[in-house]
N, C-alpha and C positions, 0 to 999 in steps of 0.2 A: 564852491565848488565840493563842498563836504556832503551834500545832496546828491551832486553825481557821482563820488566814488562810491556813497551808498546805495544808489540804484545802480551801479558798475556790477560793487559784491553780491546785489541780490541778485541780478540777471546773469551772474556767471555762476553761481549757484544754481538757480535754476536751468541752467542750460548743463551742467554738470551730474546734475540729477536727472534730468530727461534723458541721456545719453547712459546714464547708465539704467536704465529701465530696458529689460528685454522679453521679450515670452520666451521662457525656457521648456520646452517639452522634454517630460518625461517620459523614455518610450523604455515600459516595463519588459523585461525580456517573457520570451512563452517558455512556459513551465513546460520542460522535457515531460513527455509520458511517464508513464513509472510502466518499469518494464515487468510485464506481463508473466504471472509466474506460469510454469511446464507444468501439466500432470504428470505426463510420462517422465520427466528429466530432472522435477523436483521434488512432485511429492511422493510418486510409489518407491523412487529409491530410502525416502526418510521410514516408510514401515521395512524394509527391509535390514534397515542399521538399525532400528530398533527391535527388534527380532519379531514383529508383528506377524510376519510370515511363516514365522514355527506354529502358529495355530490357528491363522487366519487363513488358509487355503482352501482348492477346491476340494481336497479331507480333511480338512478341519471346523473350527467354526466359523460362522457366519459373522460377519461379510469376507468374502473370499478376497484375499488384499493381494492375488497375486498378480502379477504384471498384465497378463491379457485379461485378468478377469475384475480386474477393484475398480473399474469407474463404475459398469452397469450395476456389480455389487453392491456398492456406496450409494448413487443414486436411484437403484430400485427400492432400496431399502426404506429410505426417508433419513437416508444419514447427514443428509447435504439440504441446510435450508438459507437458500440464497435472498431471501426474505428479512432474516435474521441471524448472520451468519453465528454471529457467539453461541444462538443457541443450535448448530450444530452436533451431532453428539460424534460426527467423525473430529470434530478440532476440540469439544470440549473434556471429554470422557479421558481421553489419552493425553493432556494438558499438562503438563509438571506437576499442576494439583489437583488432578483431578483423579478421580477411585479405580483406574485402570491398574491393573499388572504393567503390563508397559508403559512408559511416557515419552512426551515430546520431550525434548529439551525445548528451552524458551524459543529459540530462534525457529526450532522446526513448528515449534506453535502458530507463531509470524507466521510465518511461510504456509502452511494452511489456511487461518484465517486469512489473509491477505488474496491466497487462490479462492477462495468460497466468496468472496467480497467481490473480485471481478467477475463473478459470474459462474464456478465452477466448470470451467471448459473442458470435454478432451480434446488435449491433440496429440 
């Protein structure tokens, strides 16, 4: 009788164990694509806000950062390096710890860097 009871307990334990095993598939969420930084809507306004366009316009110093000419000016002068974005002069020269008169805020510098990392597209 004891032997039968022991076998019953073992069997019940085994059945409970096997029933608790389930294949659980973990479905990871697909990451949202990062928002693309808009050159015309987000980058050129930085230069206006920081006063860069006071000197860097069609009548002043190069690069010309006026809204209509900024993209061709900075890319034509080689100020954007998409292979090594941190080395882009348009990023590091006016960043908060850079050595330019006008400086980006930290958020602006991050936005410029992200724009370059995303391929420095003209929209």
